[in-house]
MARVEXMAR-258242 format. One line per field, with one value per residue (C-alpha): residue number from 1; x, y, z; residue in one letter. Coordinates in pm, 1 decimal, m for minus. Layout:
pos	(NUM	...)
x	(X	...)
y	(Y	...)
z	(Z	...)
code	(A	...)
//
This chain:
pos	(1	2	3	4	5	6	7	8	9	10	11	12	13	14	15	16	17	18	19	20	21	22	23	24	25	26	27	28	29	30	31	32	33	34	35	36	37	38	39	40	41	42	43	44	45	46	47	48	49	50	51	52	53	54	55	56	57	58	59	60	61	62	63	64	65	66	67	68	69	70	71	72	73	74	75	76	77	78	79	80	81	82	83	84	85	86	87	88	89	90	91	92	93	94	95	96	97	98	99	100	101	102	103	104	105	106	107	108	109	110	111	112	113	114	115	116	117	118	119	120	121	122	123	124	125	126	127	128	129	130	131	132	133	134	135	136	137	138	139	140	141	142	143	144	145	146	147	148	149	150	151	152	153	154	155	156	157	158	159	160	161	162	163	164	165	166	167	168	169	170	171	172	173	174	175	176	177	178	179	180	181	182	183	184	185	186	187	188	189	190	191	192	193	194	195	196	197	198	199	200	201	202	203	204	205	206	207	208	209	210	211	212	213	214	215	216	217	218	219	220	221	222	223	224	225	226	227	228	229	230	231	232	233	234	235	236	237	238	239	240	241	242	243	244	245	246	247	248	249	250	251	252	253	254	255	256	257	258	259	260	261	262	263	264	265	266	267	268	269	270	271	272	273	274	275	276	277	278	279	280	281	282	283	284	285	286	287	288	289	290	291	292	293	294	295	296	297	298	299	300	301	302	303	304	305	306	307	308	309	310	311	312	313	314	315	316	317	318	319	320	321	322	323	324	325	326	327	328	329	330	331	332	333	334	335	336	337	338	339	340	341	342	343	344	345	346	347	348	349	350	351	352	353	354	355	356	357	358	359	360	361	362	363	364	365	366	367	368	369	370	371	372	373	374	375	376	377	378	379	380	381	382	383	384	385	386	387	388	389	390	391	392	393	394	395	396	397	398	399	400	401	402	403	404	405	406	407	408	409	410	411	412	413	414	415	416	417	418	419	420	421	422	423	424	425	426	427	428	429	430	431	432	433	434	435	436)
x	(1428.3	1066.5	878.9	630.4	275.8	63.7	m315.1	m400.3	m243.1	m398.0	m220.4	m141.9	m28.7	152.9	371.3	410.7	576.0	807.6	907.8	1001.5	1119.7	1352.1	1532.9	1620.9	1311.3	1149.6	762.0	476.0	169.7	m130.8	m372.9	m748.2	m793.8	m864.6	m958.6	m1229.3	m1321.3	m1490.9	m1795.7	m1596.8	m1269.2	m1215.7	m880.6	m609.3	m323.7	m193.2	m289.4	m615.1	m768.6	m1156.1	m1323.7	m1128.1	m781.1	m724.8	m454.2	m589.3	m383.2	m13.7	m23.2	144.3	m120.9	m333.8	m383.3	m350.9	m41.6	137.2	91.3	252.2	531.8	596.2	535.2	812.7	1062.1	951.8	1052.2	686.4	681.5	338.4	411.2	676.9	503.4	208.4	416.4	573.6	177.8	22.1	m237.7	m299.2	m520.3	m432.7	m309.4	m373.1	m187.4	m409.3	m293.5	m387.2	m509.5	m440.2	m75.2	m37.4	m167.0	8.0	350.7	293.3	227.3	575.2	785.0	708.9	704.6	1071.2	1205.4	1392.8	1242.6	870.5	660.5	312.2	79.6	m284.0	m585.5	m826.0	m755.8	m1011.2	m874.9	m627.5	m285.5	m118.8	220.7	380.3	493.1	174.2	17.2	m357.1	m448.1	m741.6	m902.0	m1267.0	m1386.0	m1235.2	m1413.4	m1706.7	m1519.2	m1236.1	m1419.4	m1617.0	m1280.4	m1171.2	m1479.4	m1482.6	m1125.1	m1221.6	m1521.1	m1739.2	m1711.2	m1824.7	m1880.2	m1979.8	m2140.7	m1898.5	m1978.6	m1769.3	m1847.0	m1903.3	m1648.9	m1759.1	m1585.2	m1421.0	m1524.8	m1895.5	m1904.2	m2014.7	m1746.2	m1955.8	m2075.6	m1784.1	m1476.7	m1135.7	m1045.6	m881.9	m1042.5	m982.2	m722.3	m473.8	m205.2	m305.2	m626.2	m669.6	m1049.9	m1329.5	m1633.5	m2003.0	m2183.4	m2528.0	m2783.6	m3048.6	m3316.0	m3092.0	m2951.4	m3289.5	m3435.8	m3102.6	m3173.0	m3526.9	m3429.4	m3154.8	m3433.0	m3664.8	m3429.5	m3465.7	m3186.9	m2997.2	m3263.7	m3058.3	m3152.2	m3369.1	m3076.1	m2824.3	m2824.5	m2725.6	m2391.7	m2222.6	m1856.7	m1866.2	m1595.9	m1748.6	m2103.7	m2349.5	m2452.1	m2796.3	m2769.6	m2593.1	m2855.2	m3111.3	m3003.7	m3074.1	m3178.3	m2877.0	m2643.1	m2493.9	m2438.3	m2219.3	m2057.7	m1913.6	m2126.4	m1965.9	m1922.4	m1717.0	m1374.5	m1473.9	m1616.0	m1611.4	m1223.5	m1349.3	m1628.7	m1602.8	m1969.6	m2064.3	m2290.3	m2519.7	m2328.1	m2059.0	m1992.5	m1628.8	m1464.4	m1145.6	m906.1	m873.9	m565.6	m282.3	m440.4	m728.6	m986.2	m1186.1	m1301.3	m1438.2	m1732.4	m1586.5	m1851.8	m2118.6	m2058.8	m2387.5	m2623.6	m2823.4	m2956.9	m2751.8	m3047.9	m3120.1	m2727.5	m2738.3	m3076.3	m2999.1	m2634.3	m2718.2	m2955.4	m2613.7	m2514.3	m2211.3	m2307.5	m2639.6	m2485.7	m2226.9	m2102.0	m2079.4	m1713.0	m1782.6	m2121.1	m2095.0	m2194.9	m2229.9	m2083.8	m2035.5	m1669.9	m1601.6	m1386.5	m1276.3	m1303.0	m919.7	m898.3	m1010.7	m696.4	m462.1	m150.7	m58.7	177.6	m121.8	38.5	m255.5	m18.5	353.5	432.5	70.2	m23.9	m375.4	m306.1	m504.5	m894.7	m1011.6	m819.5	m1049.2	m857.2	m1008.0	m851.9	m610.1	m325.6	m416.8	m424.8	m63.7	64.1	m76.9	87.1	388.6	357.0	314.2	532.4	806.9	787.8	761.3	1128.9	1217.5	1137.6	1291.3	1618.9	1672.4	1594.6	1367.2	1025.8	942.8	632.5	587.2	579.3	222.7	333.0	334.4	51.3	200.1	233.6	m153.4	m276.7	m140.6	m330.9	m613.5	m688.0	m574.3	m883.1	m617.8	m596.4	m933.8	m1076.6	m1412.0	m1503.0	m1779.1	m1795.0	m1528.0	m1575.1	m1361.9	m1158.9	m920.8	m609.4	m683.8	m507.8	m731.7	m558.7	m195.3	m126.4	m226.4	75.2	221.6	106.3	m225.4	m223.3	m531.9	m447.4	m535.5	m312.4	m35.0	m139.7	m167.6	211.0	333.7	173.2	319.6	643.1	650.8	548.6	775.8	1091.9	950.9	949.7	1300.0	1416.6	1224.1	1403.1	1753.6	1730.4	1578.7	1848.3	1735.1)
y	(210.0	352.0	306.3	20.2	182.9	m27.7	70.7	m20.3	m33.2	m339.6	m658.6	m769.9	m398.6	m361.6	m732.9	m654.6	m299.2	m473.1	m782.1	m507.7	m247.8	m464.2	m541.3	m177.3	m161.7	215.3	176.5	427.4	307.4	477.8	462.4	656.9	621.2	828.4	1067.9	828.3	564.2	229.0	51.5	m138.2	58.6	279.1	466.7	568.0	279.5	9.9	m344.5	m265.3	m590.9	m558.5	m883.4	m1058.4	m994.4	m1338.0	m1556.3	m1845.9	m2142.2	m2213.4	m2574.1	m2682.0	m2981.5	m2681.8	m2474.9	m2154.9	m2300.5	m2393.0	m2083.2	m1891.9	m2140.7	m2069.3	m1703.7	m1730.4	m1882.2	m1586.3	m1314.5	m1194.5	m884.1	m903.0	m1231.4	m1122.6	m780.5	m989.4	m1220.6	m893.1	m756.0	m1105.3	m1126.2	m1495.2	m1696.2	m2050.4	m2180.9	m1914.8	m1619.3	m1320.9	m944.9	m610.2	m470.8	m127.5	m178.3	m436.7	m184.9	97.6	m96.9	m197.0	150.6	267.5	28.1	99.1	466.2	455.2	267.3	466.6	379.9	358.6	660.9	690.2	892.2	981.8	968.1	803.4	623.9	647.3	486.4	198.4	397.6	369.6	385.2	22.6	m178.4	m190.0	m362.4	m335.3	m425.0	m230.2	m497.6	m619.3	m262.8	m133.1	232.9	193.0	420.6	218.2	m93.3	m14.2	47.9	m295.3	m457.2	m344.2	m463.9	m780.6	m816.1	m833.2	m801.3	m1067.6	m1034.1	m1184.5	m1069.4	m1047.5	m1013.5	m912.4	m1003.3	m734.5	m624.4	m576.2	m393.3	m672.8	m474.6	m519.7	m901.0	m1091.3	m1312.6	m1479.7	m1658.9	m1702.6	m1860.8	m1868.1	m2190.0	m2273.2	m2570.0	m2915.5	m2728.5	m2668.0	m2398.9	m2112.3	m2030.8	m1739.0	m1765.2	m1614.2	m1875.4	m1768.9	m2112.3	m2158.8	m2443.2	m2583.3	m2354.5	m2029.7	m2146.4	m2202.9	m1873.7	m1684.6	m1892.0	m1796.6	m1423.1	m1451.8	m1575.9	m1340.5	m1010.8	m751.6	m759.0	m559.6	m570.4	m626.0	m418.9	m665.4	m722.5	m830.1	m1200.7	m1283.4	m1438.6	m1520.0	m1659.2	m1967.9	m1880.2	m1544.2	m1638.3	m1456.8	m1633.2	m1590.3	m1780.7	m2068.4	m2063.9	m2078.3	m2435.4	m2593.6	m2535.7	m2741.8	m2591.6	m2332.2	m2598.7	m2778.0	m2489.8	m2177.8	m2259.6	m2591.0	m2686.1	m3013.5	m2959.4	m2670.8	m2808.7	m2596.6	m2592.7	m2600.5	m2835.0	m2985.8	m2918.5	m2957.5	m2733.0	m2716.6	m2480.9	m2231.1	m1888.1	m1815.4	m1481.1	m1401.6	m1101.5	m804.9	m618.0	m706.3	m553.8	m740.6	m468.7	m573.8	m900.1	m1009.7	m1275.7	m1534.8	m1664.7	m1424.2	m1222.4	m1079.3	m863.3	m793.7	m406.2	m236.0	m226.3	m598.7	m677.7	m557.8	m726.0	m1073.4	m1091.9	m983.5	m1287.1	m1490.1	m1555.7	m1327.2	m1063.7	m928.0	m584.1	m624.2	m252.9	m261.9	m102.4	m219.0	m372.9	m648.1	m537.8	m691.6	m523.5	m626.3	m789.0	m741.8	m1003.6	m1046.1	m1350.2	m1403.0	m1754.1	m1519.0	m1303.6	m1400.5	m1646.5	m1842.3	m1558.0	m1320.2	m1141.5	m1004.4	m888.1	m787.2	m547.7	m517.5	m751.2	m789.1	m938.1	m936.5	m1073.5	m883.2	m1181.2	m1419.9	m1561.6	m1521.4	m1458.2	m1248.6	m1505.2	m1572.4	m1189.1	m1142.5	m1449.6	m1335.9	m1009.2	m1141.4	m1362.9	m1055.4	m882.8	m1130.6	m1241.2	m887.0	m808.1	m1123.9	m994.1	m643.1	m759.1	m964.1	m1307.5	m1561.9	m1574.4	m1948.4	m2061.7	m2159.8	m2545.5	m2713.7	m2898.5	m2619.0	m2353.4	m2047.7	m2249.7	m2406.5	m2085.1	m1973.2	m2206.5	m2161.7	m1837.1	m1981.1	m2254.1	m2511.8	m2706.8	m2822.1	m2897.1	m2981.4	m2644.7	m2481.0	m2161.5	m1941.7	m1869.0	m1718.1	m1992.7	m1971.3	m2217.8	m2563.8	m2889.2	m3022.8	m2778.0	m2994.9	m3266.5	m3612.3	m3792.4	m4127.1	m4311.6	m4362.6	m4223.9	m4308.5	m4117.3	m3758.1	m3576.2	m3804.7	m3723.6	m3335.8	m3334.3	m3535.6	m3275.5	m2995.4	m3114.5	m3198.2	m2846.7	m2651.3	m2891.3	m2790.9	m2405.5	m2426.2	m2628.6	m2372.1	m2084.5	m2233.0	m2262.9	m1926.0	m1656.2	m1335.0)
z	(m2655.5	m2684.1	m2371.6	m2329.7	m2268.8	m1986.9	m1938.9	m1577.4	m1280.5	m1146.6	m1046.9	m1413.3	m1509.6	m1210.2	m1197.1	m1606.4	m1544.5	m1267.5	m1503.7	m1763.2	m1545.8	m1363.0	m1689.0	m1771.7	m1977.5	m1969.2	m1887.2	m1848.7	m1640.9	m1736.1	m1454.0	m1439.9	m1066.8	m832.9	m1093.2	m1264.8	m1026.4	m1082.2	m890.6	m695.7	m615.3	m313.3	m400.6	m642.5	m520.0	m771.1	m731.3	m511.3	m411.5	m436.7	m367.9	m79.3	91.9	18.1	m229.9	m121.6	m14.1	8.4	m11.7	m336.9	m399.3	m471.6	m768.4	m583.7	m382.7	m723.7	m905.3	m600.0	m629.2	m1012.3	m943.9	m698.0	m884.9	m1160.3	m901.6	m870.4	m697.2	m589.8	m446.9	m246.5	m110.2	m29.2	183.1	339.6	390.0	519.1	793.2	956.4	767.4	873.3	532.5	320.4	205.0	294.0	346.6	456.8	162.8	240.9	294.3	m17.1	m265.3	m82.7	m107.7	m480.8	m568.3	m370.0	m524.0	m861.4	m799.4	m692.1	m990.6	m1207.5	m1512.6	m1471.8	m1507.0	m1395.9	m1562.3	m1424.8	m1615.6	m1814.9	m2123.4	m2395.8	m2695.3	m2780.5	m2815.3	m3141.6	m2937.9	m2912.5	m2727.1	m2555.5	m2298.2	m2205.5	m1861.5	m1788.6	m1587.0	m1558.9	m1466.7	m1784.7	m1857.7	m2063.4	m2323.9	m2383.1	m2307.2	m2636.8	m2841.7	m2730.5	m2824.6	m3159.3	m3167.1	m3077.6	m3249.0	m2927.7	m2559.6	m2300.5	m1924.9	m1601.9	m1297.0	m965.3	m597.2	m294.4	56.5	354.7	622.4	983.2	1257.5	1512.6	1802.0	1730.1	1736.7	2036.8	2135.0	2425.4	2116.0	1818.7	1874.8	1694.7	1497.2	1182.0	996.7	1145.5	1425.0	1105.3	1194.3	1402.3	1525.7	1254.6	1168.6	1362.2	1371.1	1411.8	1519.8	1395.3	1521.6	1251.6	1367.1	1337.7	1011.7	884.5	982.2	805.8	482.5	501.1	515.6	295.6	23.9	79.8	134.4	m125.5	m411.7	m648.1	m997.7	m1320.8	m1621.0	m1869.7	m2100.6	m1872.5	m1838.6	m1495.3	m1592.7	m1263.2	m1189.1	m1008.7	m743.9	m660.9	m676.1	m438.2	m135.2	m249.3	m594.7	m409.5	m165.7	m446.7	m522.7	m214.9	164.3	222.8	m32.4	228.0	520.3	239.8	84.9	240.7	616.3	625.8	982.9	942.4	1104.0	1334.1	1620.6	1958.8	2073.4	2466.9	2442.4	2114.6	1982.8	1694.6	1486.2	1179.8	1014.3	1096.1	927.8	931.2	931.8	817.1	944.1	645.6	826.3	1077.6	1364.6	1354.1	1365.0	1110.0	945.6	603.3	593.8	420.9	126.9	177.9	m133.0	m225.3	m436.9	m123.8	m104.8	198.0	428.0	394.0	443.1	798.6	850.9	702.7	827.2	1177.5	1240.4	1263.2	1612.8	1711.9	1464.6	1622.2	1659.5	1390.5	1244.9	876.6	741.6	401.6	248.1	m32.0	m367.6	m733.3	m1059.1	m1409.0	m1513.9	m1887.5	m2071.5	m2444.9	m2638.3	m2570.3	m2814.2	m3119.5	m3098.9	m2830.0	m2826.9	m2529.7	m2414.9	m2435.4	m2719.4	m2993.3	m3204.0	m3223.1	m2962.9	m2834.7	m2526.3	m2336.1	m1936.8	m1637.1	m1601.9	m1905.7	m2052.9	m1918.3	m1635.4	m1354.6	m971.5	m806.7	m871.7	m1246.7	m1306.0	m1169.2	m1394.6	m1687.0	m1644.1	m1557.2	m1878.3	m2111.8	m1903.8	m1939.5	m2299.7	m2396.8	m2224.0	m2402.8	m2730.1	m2664.2	m2523.4	m2867.0	m2731.5	m2866.5	m2744.4	m2652.0	m2469.7	m2121.2	m2088.7	m2100.8	m1777.2	m1546.2	m1434.1	m1620.8	m1950.8	m1919.0	m1840.8	m2165.2	m2356.2	m2164.9	m2326.9	m2668.0	m2598.6	m2669.1	m2361.9	m2347.3	m2750.6	m2653.7	m2474.6	m2655.6	m2466.9	m2359.2	m1994.9	m1714.1	m1492.4	m1229.2	m1250.9	m1173.7	m1212.2	m1489.0	m1722.4	m1679.4	m1885.6	m1731.8	m1549.4	m1709.0	m1438.3	m1308.8	m953.1	m710.4	m405.3	m494.6	m290.6	m393.3	m747.7	m710.6	m516.5	m811.3	m1088.2	m873.0	m872.9	m1221.7	m1289.7	m1114.9	m1258.1	m1576.1	m1538.4	m1395.1	m1707.9	m1888.6	m1674.5	m1732.0	m2108.8	m2169.1	m2258.4	m2101.2)
code	(M	N	P	V	H	I	I	G	G	G	L	A	G	S	E	A	A	Y	Q	L	A	K	R	N	I	P	V	I	I	Y	E	M	R	P	E	V	M	T	P	A	H	S	G	G	N	F	A	E	L	V	C	S	N	S	L	K	S	E	A	Q	D	T	G	S	G	L	L	K	A	E	L	E	L	M	D	S	M	L	I	R	I	A	K	E	C	R	V	P	A	G	G	S	L	A	V	D	R	D	M	F	S	A	K	V	T	E	T	L	S	A	M	E	N	V	R	I	V	R	G	E	V	R	D	I	P	A	D	R	P	L	I	I	A	S	G	P	L	T	S	D	T	L	A	D	K	I	K	S	L	M	G	G	G	L	Y	F	F	D	A	I	S	P	I	I	D	F	D	S	V	D	M	T	K	C	Y	F	K	S	R	Y	G	K	G	D	P	D	Y	L	N	C	P	M	T	K	D	E	Y	D	A	F	Y	D	A	L	M	E	A	E	K	V	A	F	E	D	F	E	K	M	N	V	F	E	G	C	M	P	I	E	E	M	A	A	R	G	R	K	T	L	A	F	G	P	L	K	P	V	G	L	E	H	P	E	T	D	K	R	Y	Y	A	V	L	Q	L	R	K	E	N	G	E	G	T	S	Y	N	L	V	G	C	Q	T	K	M	K	T	G	E	Q	K	R	V	F	R	M	I	P	G	L	E	N	A	E	F	L	R	Y	G	S	V	H	R	N	T	Y	I	N	S	P	S	G	L	D	D	R	F	R	Y	A	E	G	F	Y	F	A	G	Q	I	T	G	V	E	G	Y	L	E	S	I	A	S	G	L	I	A	G	Y	D	L	A	L	R	L	S	G	G	E	S	R	P	F	P	K	E	C	A	L	G	S	L	G	L	F	V	T	D	K	Y	E	T	T	R	K	K	Y	V	P	S	S	F	H	F	G	M	L	P	A	L	D	E	R	I	K	D	K	K	L	K	K	N	M	M	A	E	K	A	V	N	A	L	K	D	F	L	D	N	T	E	M)
//
């Protein structure tokens, strides 16, 4: 059997490789890092998490929770390793990102039918089968080839938050608590009065930002919008958004605040923390000045500054089917397809790898049920789930992608739980009736 060639060792490429290799299908993974680095990555390990260390909520009445449940049903390697590398984050699944990427790399390297090739792929290989999972930070040379193939390319800007050293936090001004007291008090909270918030807001708006080239339209993905872009919508926007104080009263005094910045653990030891919702395009010196205005962070030591970078994605509806297949033996997967988010990238890699494995094993390729999250993601990239959409733009999975229930349910939580149960059952039926 010819090996499957996978371009990219990110989340999608790693998951696709595992789905194939565990079924005794040989795989060659091509990863340019660390020989050629991107503007956002820091090392050469597979599945490096760039923007955040959180894979979001585990509650099944959330989009991320449902997607995790389905990925676990499909034996997702990355979800399994994520749970092995988790750090406290309330009701969310957050990981020690260094441990996570190291374990993914070790797992794939140890598989007998996986071969890893380091170095930049500068053209679309003629070899088939092929999965291109080169990611939103695809090298310029390969991106140009993909754009030519797909009749053009699209892009949006993505931003990441700073990470600080926990020992530099003034704990006389901060406290640990999860919102509404749910779960363990895993989040570190920096409370702000109205005057402190106003001063921070004014400094944020006046700070010097990274300039974009004249030809680059500021096309920002909503889920990773720089804090300055959100703030520009109005003075109170942050206080109703990432700095929302609701449910974060002081655990000892029950005092309420005008705004609260939450920080989330980056590693199991709790030595570093991520500023939640503070992805930014401020210049480095300005980040120090502005974020140190937040109570408790006056002497914050930055382990990583926030940054903004351009992500490339293809116009998937023009060429992909609902299993991320472009042509016979040729697939795309990951954020380059326009699915946005860690879980969505994993899911697209799993779908592509599973479908290709099914075909190579002599089975009949079948679309995932539209009632489940995996199936709805497939319909998203074909533009068939939303017929009124005028423009193809990146999106995370959400319940609006699923078909409506037969009955109208007013209770939102109950409605989502019913949709999630229907989705999981549809996927179970699909697996029971699919021969691999």
